[in-house]
N, C-alpha and C positions, 0 to 999 in steps of 0.2 A: 502213625503211618505218614509216609511222604509220597508224593506223586510227581513224576517227571515225564515229560514227553520228548520224543525223539524229533529230530529235524534234520534235513540235509537232501542232497541230490539223490534222484532216483538210482538204485542199484549201487549205492555206496556202502551197503551192508548194515543198514539200520536193524532190520528184522533178524539177521544173522547174529548181530551183537546182543540183542535182547534175548534170543534164544540161548546163547552161550552163557549170558549172566544168570539166567532164571531156570533154564532146563525146561522151559515151557514153549509152546508154539504159538506166537502171536498172530500168525495168519490163520484166520478162522474159516475162510472159504476155500473149497476144493480148487477153485479157479485160481486163487492166489498161489496155492502150493504147487499147482501144475505149471503156472507161467513163471513162478518165481518173482512175482511183481505184486507188492502190497496195494490193494485197491480200497480196503476198508480199514477202519481204526481197529487195532489189535491190543490186547491187554495181557499183561504178565506181571509177576512180582517175585521178590526175592528177599532174603534177609542180608543185611550188610554186616561187616565185621563187628560194628558197634552193637549190633543187635536191633537196629532200627529196621523196620520193614519199609521197603520201597516198591511202589508199583510204577510200571511203565505204561504210558500210552504211546503205542507205536503207529506213526502216521505214514501215509504214502508219500513218496518223493516225486512222483511223476507229475509233470505240469497239468495233466487233465484233472487231477484230484487236489488241486490247491484248496478248494472249498473244504474238502474232507480233512485236509491237514489243519486248516484253521479251526475246525470244529473240535479237533483233538487238543490243539494247543491253547485255545481260547481260555478255558477255565483253570489251566495248570500254571503253578507259580515259577517253574524252572524247566530248562530244556537240556538234553544231551545232544549237542550238535555234531553230526557225523560227516567226516570228509574222507574220501578214500586217498591213500598215499600215492597210488599209481595214476590217478586222474586229477587230484587237487581240486581247487576251487572251481565250481561249474555254475551254469546259468541258474539252476534250481537251487543251488547253495545261496546265490545272491537273493533270489525271490523269497526263500524262506527267512533269510536274515532280515530283509526289509519288513516282512510281516512281523517278525519278533520285535524289531525296532518300533514299528507303528503301534503294537500292542503294549509297549512299555516294559517288555520283559527284561529284567536285570540280573537274573541268576542263570548262569550258562557254564557248561563244561564242554570243551572241545575234545572230541575223540577222533583220532585219525586211524582209520582201519586199513586193512590189507598192508600192514607195514612189513609183512613177510615178502611182498612182491616188489616193493620200491622203498627207497630211502624216505622216511616220513618227514625229515627236517624241513624240506621246502614247503610242503603242504602245511606244516605246523606254523612256519613263519608267516606265510601269507594269511592263513585262516585266522590265526590269533590276532593279527594286526587288524583285520577287517572286523572281527567280532568285537574286539576291545574298543575300537573306534565307534562302532555303531551302538553298542549296548552298555558301554562303561562297565563291563563285567567285573565282578568281585573275585579277587584272588583269595585263595584259602591254602593253608599249609599242607603240602603233600610232596616232600622233597623228591622221593623216588619216582613220582609220577610226572613231575613238571620237567619238560625238556626246554631248556633255555628260557624258563619263566622270568618275568620281571614284575615288580610291585605294581599292583593295580591292574594286571593283565589277566586274561581268561586262562584258567588252568588247562593244559593240554596233556593228554595221555595217548601214547602210540600203542595200538594193539593189533592183534590178528584174531579174528573170530574162528579161522580155520585151525590154527595151531594152539590157540590159548595164550599166545604171548601177550603180556601186559594186562591180563584180566585181574590178577591180584591187585596190581596198582590202580586199575580202574575202580575196583570195588572201594579201595581207600579214598580215592578222589571223589567218588559219589558220596561217600560219608561226610567228606568235607564240605561238598556242595549243600547237602541237606542240613548240616549243622549251621549253615549260614542263612537258612531260609527264615523269614519272619514267622513268629508263631500266630496262628490264626485265633480269633476270638470265638470260643464255643458258644457264647451267648448271642452271637450275631444273627441277623435275620438270614433265613435259609434262602438260597437261590441255586438250585440244582439243575443245571442245564443238561437236557437229555440228549445223549449221543447214540443211544440204541434203544429200541422198544420192541418187544415181542410178547407172545401170548404162551402161557404154560397151562397145559391141561389140568384142570382141577384148581388151579391158582388164579388164573386170569392174567391181567396185564402186568408186565414187568417192564420197568425202565431202568436204565443205567446212566451213570454220569459221575463226574468228579465233583465232590463236595469241597468247595474251598475254605468254607468257614460255617459256623453255626452247628446245630445239632438236630438230628432227625431221630425220632422214636416211634416205635410201634404204637399205633393209635393216634398219632398226630393228625390233625386236619390241615392240609396245605391247599394252595390254589394251584391250578393247572389251566392255562388260557383263561384265568379269571373265575373258574368254576371250582367249587370245593371238592377235594378228594381226600380219602382216608387212607392212611399208611396201614397196610394189612400185615406186611412182613418186611424184614430187612436182611440183606446179606452184604458182607464186605469181604472181598477176596475169597468167595465161596463158603464163608463161615456165617452161620445165622446169628443175628445180633438183635438185641432189644433196643439198642441205641447206638448211633454212630456220630461222631463229631469230626469236623473237617480239620486237616485235609485228609480226604479219603476217597477211594473208589467205592461206590455203593450201588447196590441193585435194590430197587424199592418195588415191592408188590402192592398194587393199588387196588382198592375196592371200588367196583362199579364204574369203570371208565374204559372207553374204547382206546384202541392203540393210538397214542399221539405221535406226531412227527418228530424227527430230529430237529433241535433248535427251539422246541418249547421248553418251558422250565417249571419245576416245582418250587413254589415260593411261600414264605411265611405270610399269612394274611395281614394286611396293613403294613407290612415291612417294606414294600416296593411300590413304585408308581408305574402302572401300566400306561404307556403313552405311545402315540404314533407321531408325535411332533416334538422335536428337541432342538435347542440351540447349542451349538458345539464350538469349540475353538480348535481349529485344524492345525496339526503339526505335520507339514509336508515331509515326505521321505522319497528316496529313490529320485526319479527324473522330475517330479512335481516340485515347483519352487514356490508357487503362491496359491492360496486358497481360491482365488479368482479363476484359476486355471482348472478347477474341478469340472468334470463333465456334468451335465444336468442330472443324468440318470446314473445311479450308482448301486453297488451292492454293499450293504453295511453288515459287517461280521461283528458279533458280540457273543461271547460264550461259544456254544455250539450252533448259534443261530446265524442264518444268512438271509437278510431281508432287503428287498428292493426298496430304493429311496430316491427322492428327488431333492436336489441340493439348491438352495437359494443363498448365494453370498450376501451378507448384510453389510460387511465393511471389515477392512483389515483381514484378520484370520477367523472372524466369526461367521459361521454359516448355519442356516437353518435347514434341518433335514425333515422331510415328511416321509415317514416310514410306511411300507406297504401293509404293515400290520402292527398292532400294539405289542410291545415287549416290556418286560419288567425292568426298570432302570433306576439307578441312583445318581445323584450328583457325584461327579468325579469318576464315573465309569469311563472306561477307554474303549472307543469303537475303532474298528479297522475299515477304512474306505477303500474299495476296490472297483476298478473299471471293469465291468463285466464283459465289454467288447464282444468279440466273436468267440465261439467255443474254441479253446486251444487245440491245436492239432488239426483243425478243419479249415484254417485260413492259410493257404499255401503262400501268400505274401507276408505273413507275420514273421517278424524277426524273433527267433526262439529265445534271444537274450532280453527281450523286452519284459520289463517288470510291470505287472498289472496292479500291485499294491500301490496306492497313491498317497495315503496319509493315515495318521493316527488322529483321533478326534476325542478331546476331553468334554464330556457332558457338563454343561454349564447350567442348563435349565430343562426340567422336564415338564414344566407348565408355562410355556412362553406365551405372551399375549398376542393377540392379532395385531397386524401392522397395517393400519388403514390410512394414516395421514402421509402426506409427502414428507420425506426425510425421516420417517419413523424407523426405517431399517438402519440408517446410520446412527441414530440416537440410541437405538437398542445395542448395537455393537460396541459403541463408546461406553454405555452403562456396564456391560458385561466385562469389557476390558479393565475398567477403572475398578470394578468390584473384586476382580481377581486378587488373591494374595500375591505378594511380590515373588514368592518362590514358585508360583505357577507360571510366571512369565518367561519368555524364551531367555536362555536356551534350555530351560529345564524340560525334561521329557513329560509327556502327558500324564504318565502314571504318578507323578509327583505333585498332582494338583493341590492337595491339602485343603479341600473345600469343606466348610463347616457351617454351623448355624449362622454365624456372623455373615458369611458370604451370602447365604440364602436370603437373609433379611436385608442385606444391601441391594439385592436384586428385586425382591418382592415387597419389602418394607413391612408387611404385616402378614402373618401366617399362623394357623392353628398347630397345636402340637402334633396332631395326627398327620397333618401335611408334611411337617418337618421330619417325622419318623419315616413316612413313606419315601421322602427324598434321600434317606440314609444319613441324616444329620440330626439325630434325636437330641432334644434339649436336655441339659442337666440341672436346670434350675427353674424356679417359678416364673410363670408368665406375668405380664403387666395386669392382666385381668382374666382370671380362669385359665383357659387353654390358649389364650392369645399371646403372641410374641410379636414385639415391634422393634424395628431398627432404632436404636437410641436417638440418633439425630432426627429421625422422622417423628418420634414420640415428643421430643422437645418442641418441634415445629407445630405439631397438633395442639399441644398446650398453649402456645402463643396464638394460634388461630381461634381456639375456643375463647379466649379472653376477648378477641376482636368480635366474634360473631355474637357473643352474649351482650356486649356493649351495644352493638348495632341493632340487636333485637330490642333492647331496652329503649333506645332512641325512637325506634319505630312503633313501639308498643308501650307508651308510658303508663298506661293504666293496668297492665298486667303485672303480677308479682314477680315474674322471672321468665326465662326462656325454657319451654318444655324440652325435656331430654331428647325426645324423638326428633324435634326440630333441629337440635344441635347435631344429632347424629347424621341427619340428612345433609346439613350444611357441611359437615367435615368428611362426608363420603365414607363413614365407618360402617362396618357390617354388623355390629352388635352394640346394643345400648350399654352393656357393661363397660365397654371401652370409654364411653363418654363419662360414666360415673368415676372410672379410675383416673380420668384426666382432671377432675375437678380438685383444685387446690386453692387455698386462701390467696387472694381475697374473694374467690368464688366459693360458693357453697350449694349443696344439693338439698333442696327443701321441698318435700312433697311432690317429687317428680319434675321439679323445675330447678334451673340453675339461676342463682341470684348473685349480684356482685355488690361489694362494697358496703360500708356502714354509714355513708353520707346521709345527712338529714336527720339523724337521731338527735334528740334533745341532749344537751350537755350532761344532765344528771344521769340519763340512761347510758350514755357513752362511758361515763366514769364508772358506773356499776358494771357494765360489760368488761371493762378493762380490769377491774378487780377479779371478776370470774376468770378472766384469761390468766391472771397471775396464779390464782389458786389451783387451776387446772394444768399449770405448766409442768409440774413434777409428776402428777398422777392424772393423765388426761381423761381417764374413764371413771373418775370418782365425781359423778355429777353432784352438784350441791343439792342439799335437802330443800324442801319448799320453805321451811323456816329461815334458812340462810339466804335464799333468794329474796324473800320479803325483807329481811334485815338490810339487804344491800339496796332495797328500793325497786326490785324487779318483780312487780305485781303481774297479773295476767295481761294487762294492756301493754305494759313496758316490755314484757317478754315477747308478745306477738310482734311488736315493732322491731325489736332486735332481730328476731327470726326473719321477718320480711326483708330486713336490711342485709341479711346474710352474716350478721355479726355473731349469732349463735345458731346452733343446729338443734332443732327439736326432734328427738328420736322417739319420744312417747309423751303421754300426758304428764307434765310436770318434770320431765327429764330433758335437760338441755346440756349439750357439749359444745366444744369449739368447732368451727367449720373445718371439714376435712377429717374429723375424728372417725367418721365411718370408714373412709378409705384406709385410714391408718390401722383400724381395727381389723379390717379384711386382710391387710398385709400380714399382721401378726397371726391371724387365725390360719392363713395358708401354711404356716410353719408347722401346725399341729398335725398328728396323724389324722388322715381323713377316713371316715367321717368323725365328728367330735360331738360332745354333749355340752349342755348349758354349763355344767360344773367345770369342764375342762376349759371352755371359753372364758368363764369368769376368772379362772386362775391365770390364764394367759394374758388377760387384759388387766389384771390386778384391780378388780372392782367387786361390787356386790351383786347379788342376784336382783335387787331392785333396778339396777342399771342394765345388767347383762340381758335380762329377758326382753325389755323393749328395744334395746340396741340390736340384738339379733333379729327381732321381727322387722325392724327398720332395714337392716341388710338384706333380709329376705325380699322385701318390697322393691328395693332398688337393684336387685339381681346380683349383689355381691356375695350372697350365700344362698343355698338351697336347702329347704327342709325336706328330709327324706322320710321321717315318720315322727311320732310323738316325742322322740328322744333325741334323734341324731340329725345333724346338718352336715353339709359339706361346703367348701368354697366353690362359687360358680365359675 
């Protein structure tokens, strides 16, 4: 299934066109049919010549209902833009276009209606030029339908909803439009923006919306306003379904929940970040030229939601938005910023051609830090601009942000896997320590700082055998001891919960013996020498203790010594195993014996690099 929304000036025939294409009545309200004016969102569907099923979200064109129009267009990937041949481009045509530009819509089909009443060519020429310039619309092959088309321009079809002229060509053009739409990911996290909610006797609460990606199934647990709800039943285009994948129009019967408002969303638990504070990069549209010109109070539109917000410019095009309520967002989401002003139609001095849509905004951070220091706002703006991928810089539209894990780590430097998933940038490889991911440059800098703080601690505490891991964690400002353990590399070593440095001060004979052990372990680093071999090399209990204190050897158990850093290297290899794993699986992965594997795993448990689950199984921490 595909979903397309209508757009265009009031009374240009959007609903008439949907009615002619589908044979269904998109105007649900008696008042709409009596007045001939769409007030609420309407829904209808049809089968295209290719066999593809296409659903329409019919939006109102009147200026009073811009918020309703945005609720319909927000979650939809493509639009059918309608202009009447006898009136041409009108004020609400422009406002709808500016809204589509701000939302980053790139898939558009121009339909010029009432072509039986006037020559459609002038309306096609002006409208196509305006749409192509603003949206960069994609052309697709439909020779009979395109009037004076040109490469890269928006396809245009002239029709008459009254006589049926051009409808076959329009159907073929719609086939071409949906064929060019990106294929959604059925495994993506669900975010179903609610555009209608009602109660059905015997069934309870039902919500409807456009599912852009992901999959919803009967029995799923989702979140609604942060609270868990259960999917009791599903319908798509009036047909009962056990499962529905995006893109689709879907009705969801919820178990045990009151009627929600339009603009709330059903989301996958852990798949989105609920936030009321975001940093965004503004892309001005319409009359707005600079982000600094934004009014302090705005209405923010995303999906079917319209949320009040306060704007604080940070520098350049970066703005901080404090939303009136938390909404589920990802990095790279596109928001529409609108000046609420006075209610349209109630301000006699208002220019009816004035466009109230101000800008699109690319979400750069859903967990921004507090800005307390003087100059912190400018520093924050500079960081975000620098972290952006080049393709997200102007003049690229907001929807092409391409934000990923690398961007999130450039901004935050250190994040858990769950935080990255909730930001919409799930990692695809192992972290540096368990679930922790760190920006590579910052990780290198932390390694250098660890060397310094261990050396300084040794100078200040000459009688202690090394720096406690917890003290190092505090000095580096790290949230987890495991990160400290993962940073330890030769010449540093982790010994008994302390970090020791260097082999200075060892007797020459011990140093030579340690070097021979190092050579023997080079090829098979986890084949610890037997006690007899250690004695043969001259490493008795006292010599081993001195080598361990100096950080030249790592004691993982009684009589079992390896090279410094072997524990971190072992943890890195064990992370590649299916989790959890057994001692036998670990022994094979490390190419060692049970004599070494058992105390080594117990050592890894103690330092937090592995976690014992039961008598048999462990997993990497």
